[in-house]
C-alpha positions as CSV (number, residue, x, y, z in Angstrom):
1,X,29.8,85.4,9.6
2,X,29.2,84.5,6.5
3,X,31.3,80.8,7.1
4,X,28.6,80.8,10.4
5,X,26.0,80.5,7.7
6,X,27.4,78.1,5.0
7,X,28.9,76.2,7.8
8,X,25.4,75.8,8.3
9,X,24.4,75.1,5.3
10,X,26.8,72.4,4.7
11,X,26.2,70.3,8.0
12,X,22.5,70.7,6.5
13,X,23.2,68.9,3.2
14,X,25.5,66.1,5.6
15,X,21.4,65.6,7.1
16,X,20.3,65.0,4.4
17,X,22.6,62.7,2.9
18,X,22.7,60.6,6.1
19,X,18.7,60.6,6.4
20,X,19.0,59.8,3.2
21,X,21.2,56.7,3.5
22,X,19.1,56.1,6.0
23,X,15.7,55.9,4.4
24,X,17.3,54.2,1.0
25,X,18.7,51.9,3.9
26,X,15.4,50.8,5.6
27,X,14.4,51.2,2.1
28,X,17.1,48.3,1.1
29,X,15.6,46.3,3.8
30,X,11.5,45.6,3.4
31,X,12.3,44.8,-0.3
32,X,14.8,42.5,1.3
33,X,12.9,40.6,4.2
34,X,9.8,40.7,1.3
35,X,11.7,38.8,-1.4
36,X,12.6,36.4,1.8
37,X,9.1,36.7,3.3
38,X,7.9,35.1,-0.4
39,X,11.0,32.5,-0.9
40,X,9.3,31.4,2.0
41,X,6.2,30.7,1.6
42,X,7.0,29.1,-2.2
43,X,9.1,27.1,0.6
44,X,6.7,26.2,2.1
45,X,3.6,26.3,-0.2
46,X,5.9,23.4,-2.1
47,X,5.9,20.9,1.2
48,X,2.1,21.2,1.2
49,X,1.8,20.2,-2.2
50,X,4.0,17.6,-1.4
51,X,2.7,15.9,1.3
52,X,-1.3,16.7,-0.3
53,X,0.5,13.3,-3.2
54,X,1.5,12.1,-0.5
55,X,-1.8,12.0,1.3
56,X,-3.7,11.0,-2.3
57,X,-1.1,8.9,-3.5
58,X,-2.2,6.6,0.2
59,X,-5.8,7.7,0.1
60,X,-5.5,6.1,-3.4
61,X,-3.1,2.8,-2.1
62,X,-6.3,2.1,1.2
63,X,-9.4,2.8,-1.3
64,X,-7.3,0.2,-3.7
65,X,-7.0,-2.7,-0.8
66,X,-9.7,-1.6,0.5
67,X,-10.7,-3.2,-3.2
68,X,-8.6,-5.3,-2.9
69,X,-10.6,-7.1,0.2
70,X,-14.1,-6.7,-1.0
71,X,-13.1,-8.0,-4.0
72,X,-11.8,-11.2,-1.8
73,X,-14.4,-10.9,0.8
74,X,-16.8,-11.7,-2.4
75,X,-15.3,-14.4,-3.2
76,X,-15.5,-16.1,0.1
77,X,-18.3,-15.0,1.5
78,X,-20.1,-17.1,-2.4
79,X,-17.7,-19.8,-1.1
80,X,-19.0,-20.5,2.9
81,X,-22.5,-19.6,1.6
82,X,-22.3,-23.0,-1.2
83,X,-20.3,-24.8,1.3
84,X,-23.4,-23.7,3.9
85,X,-26.1,-24.7,0.6
86,X,-24.2,-28.2,0.2
87,X,-24.0,-29.0,4.4
88,X,-27.9,-28.3,4.1
89,X,-28.7,-29.8,0.8
90,X,-27.0,-33.3,3.2
91,X,-28.0,-32.3,5.9
92,X,-31.5,-32.8,4.4
93,X,-31.0,-35.7,2.2
94,X,-29.7,-36.9,5.4
95,X,-33.0,-37.2,8.0
96,X,-35.7,-37.0,4.9
97,X,-37.9,-40.7,5.5
98,X,-37.7,-42.9,3.3
99,X,-39.6,-42.6,0.5
100,X,-43.2,-44.8,0.1
101,X,-43.4,-47.5,-2.4
102,X,-46.0,-46.0,-5.2
103,X,-49.7,-47.0,-3.9
104,X,-49.5,-46.3,-0.4
105,X,-50.9,-44.4,1.2
106,X,-49.4,-42.9,4.5
107,X,-53.6,-43.5,6.1
108,X,-53.5,-46.7,5.3
109,X,-50.3,-47.5,6.4
110,X,-51.6,-46.6,10.6
């Protein structure tokens, strides 16, 4: 009978040890999963930061190109306006009636 009690106690110790080993393994697995998730999050953060920087650079380049185009367009529009003004002056001077001699009145001619 004493032997049966010893066997029973040993079985309880073995069961407790198995339970503790399983619990330790689960805790270790949980820590490992947590560490892997943190590492993956850092990796994704790095990727997003790289993409953000690339987008900012792209926007800055686009803004610079737009500014350059506006500068060029402004320069071209100035040239265009000057050309239109020159042609308008030329047209007006070609269509101007001949100047009357001094001293004559338009009414006197009719």
